BANU-484638 format. One record per residue: residue in one letter; chain; x, y, z of N, C-alpha, C, O in turn. Coordinates in steps of 0.001 Angstrom, whole numbers. Example, Ala and Ser with C-alpha at 12.3 -4.5 7.8 and 13.67 -1.06 7.14 Angstrom:
2
A A 13190 -5690 7800 12300 -4500 7800 13200 -3300 7800 14236 -3319 8465
S A 12850 -2250 7080 13670 -1060 7140 12900 30 7870 13409 1138 8039
! end
This chain:
231
M A 120262 170790 -103069 121316 169801 -103302 120732 168393 -103181 119973 168096 -102259
K A 121096 167553 -104113 120580 166181 -104088 121113 165436 -102877 122290 165548 -102536
N A 120239 164677 -102229 120652 163875 -101082 121760 162918 -101494 121674 162276 -102541
N A 122808 162822 -100666 123936 161940 -100979 123517 160498 -101150 124185 159737 -101849
R A 122405 160107 -100514 121949 158717 -100639 121530 158395 -102065 121570 157232 -102468
Q A 121124 159415 -102847 120609 159160 -104185 121669 158570 -105112 121333 157832 -106038
K A 122950 158888 -104875 124008 158412 -105756 124135 156899 -105722 124711 156309 -106636
Y A 123599 156254 -104672 123684 154804 -104539 122346 154113 -104821 122186 152931 -104518
S A 121400 154830 -105390 120029 154320 -105468 119883 153075 -106321 118927 152322 -106133
G A 120806 152829 -107264 120633 151684 -108140 121257 150402 -107649 121008 149343 -108226
I A 122068 150457 -106595 122834 149291 -106175 121934 148128 -105795 122112 147014 -106289
F A 120963 148382 -104912 120132 147295 -104410 119225 146748 -105506 118969 145545 -105550
S A 118729 147624 -106403 117838 147143 -107458 118593 146245 -108428 118026 145270 -108922
R A 119856 146548 -108714 120616 145695 -109620 120789 144306 -109025 120718 143306 -109739
Y A 121016 144245 -107711 121147 142952 -107050 119848 142164 -107169 119858 140999 -107567
K A 118739 142794 -106827 117461 142077 -106800 117031 141648 -108196 116577 140521 -108391
N A 117173 142541 -109158 116673 142235 -110489 117491 141160 -111190 116997 140510 -112111
N A 118736 140965 -110766 119575 139956 -111395 119638 138657 -110606 120338 137720 -110988
S A 118903 138610 -109509 118947 137425 -108658 117916 136406 -109106 116783 136762 -109430
N A 118315 135116 -109125 117365 134048 -109422 116453 133756 -108241 115397 133141 -108390
Y A 116880 134210 -107055 116103 134061 -105825 115669 132618 -105589 114518 132351 -105244
Q A 116592 131705 -105775 116292 130295 -105559 116448 129960 -104083 117319 130494 -103397
H A 115582 129062 -103608 115609 128681 -102195 116049 127225 -102083 115239 126304 -102189
N A 117347 127038 -101865 117855 125688 -101707 117692 125247 -100265 117099 125960 -99456
K A 118213 124079 -99944 118003 123508 -98613 118602 124383 -97519 117969 124603 -96487
I A 119822 124887 -97736 120456 125735 -96726 119665 127022 -96548 119474 127487 -95424
E A 119208 127593 -97641 118430 128836 -97553 117153 128616 -96757 116737 129491 -95997
N A 116541 127481 -96919 115316 127193 -96171 115591 126988 -94677 114717 127245 -93849
I A 116779 126536 -94331 117157 126454 -92910 117214 127853 -92324 116726 128086 -91218
R A 117811 128793 -93064 117861 130185 -92610 116457 130753 -92447 116167 131420 -91454
I A 115598 130493 -93404 114223 131004 -93356 113476 130427 -92161 112742 131149 -91486
N A 113648 129151 -91893 112985 128532 -90735 113458 129144 -89425 112678 129281 -88482
N A 114738 129515 -89363 115245 130203 -88179 114537 131539 -87984 114218 131915 -86856
I A 114293 132248 -89063 113557 133515 -88992 112148 133276 -88476 111690 133967 -87566
L A 111468 132307 -89049 110083 132025 -88660 109983 131620 -87195 109015 131967 -86518
N A 110972 130895 -86710 110957 130447 -85313 111153 131581 -84318 110857 131428 -83133
L A 111654 132724 -84795 111864 133872 -83917 110618 134757 -83788 110611 135719 -83021
I A 109575 134425 -84538 108290 135130 -84397 107413 134260 -83512 106829 133278 -83970
Y A 107327 134627 -82245 106805 133713 -81232 105286 133644 -81168 104733 132622 -80760
K A 104602 134715 -81565 103152 134719 -81391 102460 135181 -82671 103099 135668 -83603
K A 101128 135016 -82691 100338 135413 -83855 99859 136858 -83708 100128 137539 -82719
N A 99134 137290 -84743 98472 138603 -84746 99459 139762 -84653 99167 140785 -84032
N A 100617 139601 -85267 101583 140689 -85361 101384 141452 -86669 100868 140913 -87648
I A 101802 142706 -86663 101933 143461 -87904 103415 143438 -88246 104242 143957 -87496
V A 103747 142828 -89391 105139 142535 -89731 105522 143254 -91021 104750 143293 -91980
L A 106722 143821 -91028 107274 144438 -92228 108452 143602 -92710 109418 143396 -91975
D A 108368 143122 -93943 109428 142329 -94551 110170 143210 -95556 109642 143524 -96623
L A 111393 143605 -95209 112187 144488 -96062 112923 143669 -97119 113552 142657 -96809
G A 112837 144117 -98364 113408 143340 -99452 112626 142071 -99674 113197 140993 -99837
S A 111316 142204 -99679 110420 141041 -99695 110416 140296 -101019 110002 139138 -101082
W A 110875 140953 -102075 110924 140358 -103417 109559 139797 -103804 108584 140549 -103810
D A 109447 138517 -104125 108168 137984 -104622 107243 137499 -103518 106209 136892 -103797
G A 107610 137765 -102248 106745 137379 -101135 106927 135963 -100641 106076 135451 -99913
Y A 108022 135314 -101020 108250 133925 -100623 108270 133779 -99101 107586 132921 -98544
I A 109062 134626 -98433 109139 134569 -96974 107923 135245 -96351 107384 134763 -95354
S A 107494 136350 -96930 106327 137082 -96407 105106 136182 -96300 104362 136247 -95321
E A 104902 135345 -97305 103745 134446 -97310 103819 133453 -96157 102800 133141 -95541
K A 105009 132960 -95862 105176 132027 -94747 104871 132709 -93411 104269 132110 -92520
I A 105291 133959 -93286 105003 134723 -92063 103506 134969 -91946 102943 134873 -90855
K A 102865 135282 -93056 101417 135525 -93082 100649 134276 -92656 99658 134372 -91933
K A 101101 133114 -93100 100415 131862 -92775 100509 131507 -91300 99766 130653 -90815
K A 101425 132164 -90579 101522 131955 -89129 100493 132806 -88370 100454 132786 -87140
G A 99664 133551 -89109 98602 134337 -88482 98951 135795 -88277 98516 136408 -87302
N A 99746 136367 -89204 100177 137748 -89083 99742 138571 -90292 99483 138029 -91367
I A 99665 139873 -90102 99468 140813 -91204 100848 141226 -91686 101673 141671 -90888
V A 101112 141085 -92990 102471 141305 -93495 102493 142362 -94593 101717 142320 -95548
Y A 103406 143306 -94422 103717 144298 -95450 105044 143915 -96090 105989 143540 -95396
G A 105112 144008 -97400 106351 143723 -98111 106857 144954 -98829 106097 145645 -99508
V A 108140 145227 -98677 108772 146386 -99299 109885 145913 -100221 110717 145091 -99837
D A 109892 146441 -101444 110966 146128 -102378 111015 147249 -103416 110142 148115 -103448
N A 112052 147222 -104268 112115 148230 -105321 111903 147643 -106709 112224 148276 -107715
S A 111364 146439 -106760 111010 145813 -108032 109492 145745 -108158 108832 145051 -107384
K A 108944 146456 -109124 107495 146445 -109331 107007 145049 -109692 105967 144597 -109214
E A 107778 144372 -110549 107379 143030 -110991 107312 142050 -109824 106384 141246 -109732
A A 108296 142123 -108938 108312 141226 -107781 107163 141530 -106837 106552 140615 -106286
L A 106862 142817 -106644 105794 143200 -105728 104416 142776 -106239 103514 142518 -105442
I A 104250 142702 -107537 102988 142186 -108096 102791 140731 -107665 101689 140333 -107286
K A 103863 139944 -107727 103794 138542 -107299 103500 138448 -105804 102715 137606 -105371
A A 104138 139322 -105018 103900 139319 -103570 102465 139701 -103251 101842 139108 -102370
K A 101941 140685 -103960 100562 141137 -103738 99572 140018 -104021 98562 139887 -103329
N A 99862 139213 -105038 98997 138083 -105385 98991 137008 -104296 98116 136142 -104284
K A 99964 137061 -103385 100033 136122 -102264 99397 136697 -101000 99480 136097 -99929
G A 98762 137863 -101132 98075 138455 -99996 98927 139376 -99159 98565 139703 -98029
I A 100068 139804 -99704 100969 140699 -98993 100620 142148 -99354 100356 142456 -100516
I A 100621 143024 -98362 100425 144457 -98604 101763 145024 -99041 102730 144952 -98282
T A 101851 145583 -100232 103155 145930 -100803 103359 147434 -100950 102416 148203 -101135
K A 104643 147825 -100860 105058 149206 -101075 106365 149210 -101872 107279 148433 -101594
L A 106435 150088 -102854 107640 150229 -103667 108567 151242 -102995 108227 152420 -102885
V A 109736 150784 -102548 110677 151634 -101814 112110 151249 -102199 112423 150069 -102354
N A 112963 152244 -102349 114387 151990 -102542 115048 151993 -101168 115317 153053 -100604
L A 115303 150822 -100643 115795 150687 -99269 117174 151305 -99104 118038 151183 -99972
G A 117359 151969 -97973 118617 152619 -97685 118765 153967 -98344 119741 154678 -98106
V A 117793 154329 -99180 117813 155619 -99869 116608 156457 -99457 116741 157627 -99100
N A 115418 155833 -99514 114176 156527 -99184 113717 156202 -97770 114041 155146 -97227
N A 112956 157126 -97179 112299 156847 -95910 111260 155757 -96102 110675 155634 -97178
L A 111030 154970 -95066 109969 153965 -95120 108617 154680 -95059 108423 155532 -94192
P A 107680 154359 -95951 106413 155090 -96055 105369 154621 -95043 104248 154269 -95409
F A 105754 154622 -93769 104863 154166 -92712 104961 155121 -91527 105981 155775 -91313
T A 103880 155182 -90769 103877 156020 -89576 104789 155413 -88510 105078 154217 -88542
S A 105227 156220 -87592 106111 155764 -86526 105387 154786 -85599 104179 154889 -85383
E A 106152 153837 -85060 105665 152864 -84082 104453 152083 -84590 103439 151972 -83901
Y A 104574 151550 -85793 103452 150847 -86430 103608 149322 -86397 102611 148604 -86324
F A 104856 148820 -86451 105076 147387 -86630 105537 146694 -85345 106276 147258 -84538
D A 105072 145449 -85187 105542 144597 -84090 106890 143974 -84430 107753 143839 -83563
Y A 107068 143596 -85687 108310 142991 -86159 108730 143639 -87477 107894 143982 -88312
V A 110026 143796 -87640 110609 144116 -88946 111612 143020 -89269 112456 142675 -88442
I A 111513 142472 -90483 112437 141444 -90950 113365 142073 -91983 112911 142638 -92978
A A 114669 141970 -91738 115664 142451 -92704 116598 141280 -93021 117691 141173 -92463
G A 116156 140420 -93913 116898 139212 -94244 117800 139409 -95441 117322 139653 -96549
E A 119117 139304 -95226 120121 139427 -96293 119985 140764 -97036 120013 140807 -98266
I A 119838 141835 -96280 119646 143172 -96836 120786 144115 -96481 121300 144817 -97352
I A 121187 144141 -95218 122081 145198 -94743 123436 145174 -95438 124104 146205 -95523
E A 123848 144017 -95934 125121 143947 -96651 125073 144663 -98005 126109 144879 -98634
H A 123869 145030 -98447 123700 145765 -99703 123529 147270 -99489 123393 148022 -100454
I A 123534 147707 -98246 123180 149086 -97911 124422 149912 -97602 125231 149536 -96753
Y A 124569 151043 -98297 125661 151964 -97979 125387 152701 -96671 126232 152737 -95778
H A 124197 153287 -96570 123884 154154 -95437 123168 153345 -94356 121952 153436 -94189
T A 123950 152556 -93631 123382 151613 -92670 122725 152316 -91482 121707 151841 -90979
N A 123284 153429 -91028 122692 154134 -89896 121320 154693 -90260 120384 154620 -89462
F A 121201 155245 -91449 119900 155730 -91919 118910 154575 -92025 117765 154691 -91590
F A 119351 153471 -92599 118522 152278 -92761 117992 151795 -91412 116800 151528 -91265
L A 118890 151686 -90427 118491 151201 -89109 117662 152221 -88344 116800 151844 -87550
S A 117906 153499 -88569 117104 154523 -87890 115657 154494 -88364 114743 154739 -87577
E A 115444 154200 -89636 114087 154083 -90161 113382 152849 -89596 112191 152898 -89290
I A 114115 151748 -89460 113543 150556 -88827 113157 150869 -87384 112067 150511 -86937
H A 114043 151530 -86666 113777 151902 -85273 112525 152766 -85187 111703 152582 -84290
R A 112381 153689 -86101 111238 154612 -86080 109907 153891 -86259 108946 154195 -85552
V A 109834 152945 -87188 108549 152322 -87507 108190 151182 -86555 107055 150705 -86572
L A 109138 150737 -85722 108841 149690 -84749 108096 150256 -83538 108363 151370 -83086
K A 107169 149471 -83034 106482 149832 -81795 107457 149791 -80617 108554 149243 -80720
D A 107039 150376 -79511 107809 150261 -78279 107973 148772 -77953 106989 148035 -77885
K A 109207 148340 -77754 109556 146935 -77527 109324 146064 -78758 109254 144839 -78656
G A 109205 146707 -79927 109111 145955 -81172 110405 145217 -81468 111456 145544 -80918
K A 110322 144216 -82345 111446 143325 -82610 111951 143481 -84048 111173 143626 -84991
L A 113268 143447 -84178 113931 143384 -85474 114610 142029 -85595 115369 141621 -84717
I A 114326 141331 -86702 115057 140101 -87032 115925 140428 -88238 115423 140770 -89309
I A 117233 140316 -88047 118161 140697 -89107 119119 139553 -89383 119639 138931 -88456
T A 119349 139277 -90652 120313 138248 -91031 121280 138820 -92053 120924 139689 -92849
T A 122516 138317 -92019 123529 138759 -92980 124600 137681 -93105 124848 136958 -92141
P A 125238 137555 -94260 126320 136579 -94386 127448 136853 -93394 127748 138008 -93094
N A 128061 135807 -92896 129117 135903 -91895 130486 135874 -92573 130880 134862 -93152
L A 131200 136983 -92496 132532 137047 -93090 133487 136060 -92425 134460 135624 -93040
A A 133208 135703 -91158 134073 134790 -90409 133546 133362 -90409 133897 132584 -89522
S A 132719 132999 -91374 132235 131625 -91438 133401 130671 -91669 134444 131063 -92194
L A 133213 129417 -91272 134295 128445 -91406 134707 128282 -92867 135896 128187 -93173
G A 133727 128248 -93767 134031 128113 -95185 134911 129234 -95693 135832 128992 -96474
R A 134644 130456 -95265 135451 131597 -95699 136828 131580 -95047 137817 131972 -95668
R A 136896 131131 -93804 138195 131021 -93135 139092 130023 -93863 140290 130256 -94019
I A 138508 128915 -94306 139276 127898 -95041 139813 128485 -96340 140971 128261 -96693
L A 138972 129238 -97055 139409 129876 -98293 140559 130842 -98032 141546 130860 -98767
L A 140420 131647 -96977 141447 132645 -96665 142773 131984 -96289 143842 132442 -96692
L A 142689 130905 -95514 143910 130188 -95128 144631 129615 -96349 145855 129483 -96361
G A 143848 129280 -97369 144434 128754 -98598 144848 129829 -99584 145217 129535 -100721
G A 144784 131090 -99136 145175 132194 -100001 144140 132537 -101062 144450 133214 -102042
K A 142902 132066 -100863 141828 132320 -101817 140939 133471 -101337 140892 133778 -100146
N A 140249 134090 -102264 139297 135146 -101926 138133 134536 -101141 137455 133648 -101658
P A 137881 134991 -99896 136806 134411 -99074 135426 134942 -99458 134684 135444 -98613
A A 135098 134823 -100732 133779 135217 -101270 133480 136695 -101028 132352 137059 -100694
I A 134490 137538 -101196 134309 138985 -101098 134268 139568 -102505 135144 139286 -103322
E A 133259 140373 -102786 133141 140983 -104106 134120 142139 -104227 134161 143019 -103368
T A 134901 142136 -105287 135961 143132 -105454 135715 144091 -106603 136499 145018 -106805
S A 134638 143889 -107369 134342 144780 -108482 132856 144746 -108779 132132 143876 -108294
E A 132410 145695 -109578 130997 145736 -109990 130814 144765 -111140 131405 144929 -112207
N A 129995 143760 -110915 129838 142691 -111887 128419 142160 -111791 127904 141967 -110690
E A 127786 141922 -112919 126396 141456 -112908 126237 140112 -112214 125150 139798 -111728
K A 127293 139314 -112157 127218 138016 -111497 127302 138134 -109980 126936 137206 -109260
N A 127786 139277 -109495 127900 139478 -108056 126547 139781 -107436 125620 140215 -108120
A A 126444 139550 -106139 125181 139797 -105424 124994 141265 -105067 123884 141675 -104725
G A 126045 142060 -105136 125926 143477 -104823 126230 143803 -103369 125688 144768 -102829
H A 127088 143016 -102725 127449 143284 -101331 128421 144465 -101253 129416 144526 -101975
V A 128100 145393 -100359 128986 146541 -100141 129451 146616 -98688 130298 147443 -98353
R A 128908 145766 -97827 129301 145683 -96412 129539 144217 -96057 128910 143317 -96614
Y A 130459 143996 -95122 130751 142643 -94651 130808 142658 -93128 131389 143564 -92530
Y A 130198 141642 -92501 130073 141630 -91044 130519 140308 -90450 130383 139249 -91062
V A 131063 140400 -89227 131216 139255 -88334 130242 139493 -87182 129638 140561 -87085
L A 130094 138507 -86321 129086 138614 -85264 129286 139861 -84404 128325 140578 -84127
E A 130511 140124 -83981 130753 141255 -83085 130509 142594 -83772 130010 143522 -83136
S A 130849 142716 -85051 130684 144007 -85726 129215 144332 -85986 128819 145492 -85871
I A 128402 143342 -86333 126982 143622 -86545 126291 143894 -85212 125369 144707 -85151
K A 126725 143222 -84144 126175 143501 -82812 126495 144936 -82387 125638 145617 -81823
E A 127697 145394 -82647 128094 146757 -82292 127303 147782 -83104 126870 148798 -82560
L A 127112 147525 -84398 126327 148431 -85242 124900 148558 -84739 124349 149658 -84702
L A 124305 147452 -84355 122933 147470 -83842 122851 148194 -82504 121902 148937 -82251
K A 123834 147978 -81662 123860 148650 -80359 123936 150163 -80532 123215 150901 -79862
V A 124805 150626 -81427 124948 152064 -81695 123642 152664 -82194 123335 153827 -81932
N A 122877 151849 -82918 121607 152316 -83481 120402 151962 -82609 119276 151891 -83100
R A 120643 151742 -81321 119609 151605 -80296 118758 150349 -80438 117531 150382 -80342
F A 119461 149235 -80670 118816 147929 -80644 119532 147050 -79628 120761 147037 -79550
K A 118746 146323 -78857 119290 145392 -77869 119176 143972 -78417 118076 143506 -78715
I A 120303 143288 -78550 120293 141911 -79056 119806 140985 -77949 120381 140951 -76861
T A 118739 140229 -78230 118192 139306 -77238 118509 137848 -77557 118579 137015 -76654
E A 118703 137537 -78847 119072 136177 -79253 119907 136258 -80529 119772 137198 -81312
Y A 120765 135268 -80729 121439 135138 -82013 121739 133674 -82276 121906 132881 -81350
C A 121805 133328 -83560 122053 131954 -83957 122619 131963 -85374 122899 133023 -85934
S A 122784 130781 -85943 123208 130662 -87331 122450 129514 -87979 121724 128782 -87306
D A 122621 129360 -89281 121896 128312 -90007 122712 127025 -90114 122279 125974 -89641
V A 123899 127103 -90737 124766 125926 -90882 126220 126368 -90758 126546 127534 -90984
V A 127080 125435 -90401 128522 125626 -90563 128893 124981 -91883 128715 123777 -92069
N A 129407 125780 -92794 129738 125269 -94118 131234 124986 -94225 132063 125717 -93683
F A 131557 123911 -94934 132956 123508 -95092 133503 123881 -96466 134678 123650 -96751
D A 132668 124447 -97304 133099 125005 -98591 132199 126192 -98887 131293 126487 -98108
N A 132429 126868 -99985 131640 128057 -100294 130527 127775 -101296 129832 128700 -101717
K A 130346 126520 -101685 129327 126168 -102673 128116 125487 -102051 127164 125157 -102757
G A 128138 125273 -100733 126993 124693 -100058 126857 123195 -100202 125791 122643 -99930
K A 127922 122524 -100628 127839 121071 -100789 128073 120338 -99476 127501 119272 -99247
F A 128912 120905 -98612 129262 120250 -97358 128988 121205 -96203 129594 122272 -96111
Y A 128076 120814 -95328 127701 121694 -94212 127106 120852 -93085 126767 119683 -93271
N A 126989 121481 -91902 126433 120794 -90743 125559 121776 -89967 126030 122822 -89520
E A 124298 121432 -89813 123359 122297 -89110 123571 122248 -87596 123407 123263 -86918
Y A 123931 121092 -87065 124099 120935 -85629 125256 121797 -85111 125135 122426 -84061
L A 126363 121827 -85834 127515 122618 -85416 127185 124108 -85338 127762 124835 -84528
A A 126255 124560 -86183 125877 125976 -86174 125178 126361 -84879 125241 127514 -84452
R A 124508 125387 -84250 123844 125666 -82973 124863 125829 -81849 124642 126596 -80911
I A 125974 125110 -81946 127002 125158 -80915 127985 126309 -81150 128417 126978 -80211
F A 128329 126523 -82428 129320 127548 -82775 128739 128540 -83796 129193 128570 -84940
P A 127748 129347 -83406 127136 130276 -84362 128113 131317 -84906 127889 131875 -85981
Q A 129196 131582 -84170 130141 132597 -84608 130913 132193 -85859 131515 133045 -86512
I A 130905 130886 -86207 131555 130445 -87452 130532 129909 -88451 130895 129275 -89441
G A 129256 130167 -88185 128201 129722 -89088 128160 130528 -90379 128774 131590 -90480
R A 127449 130025 -91338 127346 130662 -92659 126661 132013 -92588 127083 132964 -93246
T A 125593 132103 -91781 124787 133315 -91698 124637 133750 -90250 124456 132919 -89359
I A 124712 135057 -90017 124441 135620 -88697 122955 135957 -88626 122440 136679 -89479
I A 122269 135441 -87621 120832 135664 -87450 120613 136235 -86055 120961 135598 -85060
L A 120037 137436 -85977 119873 138103 -84688 118445 138547 -84482 117785 139027 -85404
L A 117973 138379 -83245 116704 138944 -82801 117040 140117 -81889 117780 139966 -80916
C A 116492 141286 -82211 116799 142503 -81456 115506 143168 -81006 114462 143044 -81646
Q A 115606 143871 -79900 114468 144655 -79398 114793 146135 -79511 115911 146569 -79233
K A 113795 146894 -79923 113947 148344 -79977 114289 148888 -78599 113640 148575 -77601
N A 115329 149710 -78578 115820 150270 -77338 115828 151788 -77466 115972 152306 -78574
F A 115676 152511 -76363 115649 153969 -76421 116896 154613 -75827 117021 155838 -75831
S A 117818 153805 -75319 119035 154352 -74700 120225 154177 -75623 121338 154575 -75278
! end
């Protein structure tokens, strides 16, 4: 019998292949938050959904060995040209092609909202992390101030309601407490969390980075540092 995960195998690839993958100012704030959570050099790092290696290359330049995983061959060629060790994998469907307890850090930036089988996805991350290894995970915040404003006005708070090529392919939506609970169930201990900006609209024209430091629960993006736990 075909694995039930196979029925969803095209979802993440459609998102990646149709994405312009542009890095605007707000996106770079999120990326800098990720980089700041990698405290030391000489780590072996796995970047899930690495695409063309834009973030992977920045992690590598901090003095780390970086593996990039994606399901786009074309994107992985670009990542490989940047010195990233690449593997073609359909995330959330296939097992990660690495031995257990191999990585110091796993980065899952803006990935989990595209994954149907989140427990399987997180169990594979847990498996490949070393004892006391770290997971850095980011995801859009359903309770961001910008989305709350839209909802109060009777507008759709940027939730995808149909299959459309213009959509990003989100199938899960999280607030801070729900993603923390999911990680806890999957044996991760949250050690830090933050956000990038508090946005006042959904187009990124009006935002404040300082407010996100004070009120991360209403920030645009949820950013968490977690440690592998065995209990």
